[in-house]
N, C-alpha and C positions, 0 to 999 in steps of 0.2 A: 845231344846225348853227354859229350864228355864233361860239360858244365853240372849235368845231374848227376853224373857218376863222382865227381868231387864233393858237391854240395852233400851228397848222401854220406861219405866218410867222413867229411868235417862233423856233421850232427853227431857221429858216433863217437869221435875225439873228443868233441863236448862234452860227453855224457861221461867221461871216466870220471870227473872230480868226485860225483855222486855214486858211480858205480851202480847205475841203476840197468844196465844191461846185462843181460845174461850170455853165456858162452854159446848158447844153441841159437840166441838171436842173433847174434854177431855173425855167426857164419850163414843165417839166412840173409843176413844184408849182404853179406859178402858175395854170395850167389848171387844176388840181384845187381850188385855194383858192375861184377865182372861180367853180368851179362849186357848190362848198358853198355859197356865200355867196348865189346865186342860186337855189338850190334852197330856202335858208331864208327868202328873200323870198317865195320862190313858194307857200309853203303857204298852202292856200288856207282862208278864214275864212268859215263860212255865217253870212250876214247876216239871216237868217229868225229871228224868236223862236218858239220852241215848234214847230217845222216838223216835229217827228217826233210832234205830239199825245200827249206822254206825260203831262205835267205837269198834271194836272186837279185842282188843290189845290182843297178847299171845295166839289167836287161831290157831289151825292147818286148815288152812284154805282149806284144802283136806275135812276135816269133820268139818261141821258147826253146828253139833249138839249141842244144847243148854244143860247145867248143869242140869239135872234131881235131885231132891231133893233125895240123898242117893244113886244115881246112877253114869251114867258116862256121858262124854261131857265135855262142855268148859264153864266156869264162865263167866258171864256178867255183868258188872257192874250197879247196880241198879236193876236189874231183878232176878228173879227166877221163877222156873216151877217144874211141878209134872209131866209132859209131858215125855213120853218116846221115843216122835217122834216131836220135835220141832227142828227147824233150823234157822239161819240167812242165807240167801243168797242174791246173786245178781239175776237179769233177766238172765243174762247169765248161770249161775249156775244152776238155776231152768229148764232152757231150754235143757242145755248139759248136767247136770247130777252133783250129788255131793254124798259124802258117808254119809251112816245112817249107825245107828247099826245092820240092816239086810242087808245091801248090799248098792250097788250103785241104785239110782233112778234118775228118770227125772219127770217133770211134762209136761202133754200136751201142746203145743202150736201151732198155725198155723202161716204159715208166714205172716208178718205184714211190715209197710214201715220200712226199714232198718231192718227188725229182721228177722233173718232166724230159722223158725221153726223146728220142731221134727216130723210134722204127725198129728197134733193135728186138730180139726175142728173147725168151725166158722171164725168170721173176726177179732176176738181181740185177738193179741200176748201178750203174758207175756211181759211187760215192767215195769219199776220203777214206783211207784206211785208220785203222784205231789209232796211229799215230797223230791224224790230222791234216788239215790242210792241202798243199800240193804235193804231187809224186814224180818220179822218175817212170818215163814208157818209151820203150824203144822196138822198132819193128825189126826182129832177130836176122831177117832174110834179105834187108836192105844193103846193098844192090843183089848181093847173092849169098853173103855171108855175115854173121852177125858181128858185131862191135864189142868192144870190152870196157866197162866203167870201171876205172881204177882210183884208189885211195891209197895213202901212205900212213901207217900208224906209228907213234914214237911212245916214248917212256914205258914201255913192257919190262917187265921183271921176267928176266929169264928163268925157266922152268915152272914159271906159274901157268895153271890154266884158265883160259879166258873163255866167256861163252858169246859166241856171234849170233846176233838176232836180226831178223829183217821180216816184213811184210812183203808178200808175193800176190799177183795178180794177172789175170791174162784176158786179152779181148780182141776184138778185130777190127780193121778198118773199115767204116763205113761204105756203101757203095760195092762191096765185093762180096764174093760167095766161096764157102768152103762147107759144101752141103753135107760131107762126112764128117764134120767137124775136124777138130786137131789138138796137137798137144804143145805146150810150149813149157821149156824146163830153164831154170838159172843154175849153171854151175857155179862154184864159188872155188877159189884158189887162193891160199895165202902163201906169199912167199918171202923169208926173210931174207936179211941184208948179205947174206953168204951166197944168196939163189937156192937155200934148200927150201923145197916145198913141204910145209908146215900143214897144210891141209888142201883137198883136192876132192869135193863133194859137190853131187848132185842134189837139190831140193826136189822135195817131193812133185813129180809131174802135174801139170793142172791141164786137164781136159775141158775144152771150148767147143760148145756146140756152134753151128753156124748164125751169126749174128748176133752172139750173145758176151757176157761178162761173167767171169767165174767168182767174182766178190772175192775178199782178202782172207789170205791166211798167214799165219805166223811161222816161220821157218826158224829153228834154234840149232846150232853146231859147237862143238867144242875144240877148241885149238890150241896148241900147248905152245909158248913163245921161246923160241930158241936163242933169239937176238932181242936186243932191246927197240928194234923196231921191223914193221914188215910189210909189205903190200898186198892189199885186198884186191882181187880182180872179179867182177861180176861178169858171167858170159852168158847170154843168152842164147837159145837155140830154138828150133819148131820143127815139127813135122811137115808144116806144110812147104809148098814150093813157091818160088817168085811166080807174083801175079795175084796171089790170094791174102794180102798181107796181113799177118796176126802182128798182134803187140803183147809185150810182156812188161808189169808192173812193178816197182820197187818201191819201198818205202821205211822208214823208221829204221834204218841201218844201225846198229848198236853194238859194240865191243865192250864188255866189262868185264874185270877180273873177278874169279870165282869167289864167293865167301867164305868158303871152307877153311882156309888158312889164316883166318883172322884170329888175333889174339887180344887178350884184355891190354888196354893203352897202360904202357908201363909206368907211367906217372900215377896213374888211378891205383894200380896194384902196390907201387911204393907206399901210397898214403895208407891202403889198406894193410899192409904190413906192419906199419908204425901204430895204427889203430890196434891190431891184436898185440904187439907188444905192450902198448900203454894199459891195455887191460888187465894183461897179467901182472905187470908190476904195479898196478891199482892193487889188485886182489891181494898181492903178497905184503904190501904194507898195513892193509886192513887187517890180515892173519897176525901181524907181529903186535898189531896193538891189544 
């Protein structure tokens, strides 16, 4: 888009010799150019590393357990966890099973369109989130308390507002019952490099029926950067007790700078100013003749 803005202004400048452009038309073009420039600078860049949980290089794919701090598992670039029961899985692995530290496990899923379930109830089958591919999932009460999934973000602009976005879902481990259903929740905490808490917010609770899967919903939160870096922590909790394993899912984690502060590209506006000055100069010369 930056090149489109420059090319538009250059065409205007090239028309000065014949003065075939009116002042009204010039300002209309100016508005378009400014819009193109602002749209270019407003393109959001995701500052989260591996927020889609796809790049699992070096992993033993028969065991998707994430590295527990001081424990076992597989390291995942950009993230760390204190959970003893956190995994990166595909929908197929969630349904048909994967290896955990306490043995083979599956998550309940009914049949769905193009999805062969495993006896789960309800009408929603486990599928990929709108972000696609694999996702992070954890048992919030293993062994008795939930672990924290952590990532650090750098390159922030102090005072700017950012939008944190992610997809969440919830389910239950196959082979267990929670006849009255339960609720899973993600709490998100953002702490700056001075240990100041910039965000501490719960996502909407996810109500899970026995043997079911909730499907995916998107969550957005706003956070203002107070230092150039921040630590994001995702903390899962559940209303269930131990022995009825709930599972919380997370995918598509994104942190982007809000576009409301975008301004026209300086180079484009400088060219536009030159175009306006050139037009008035050309008209003065014609008037003298």
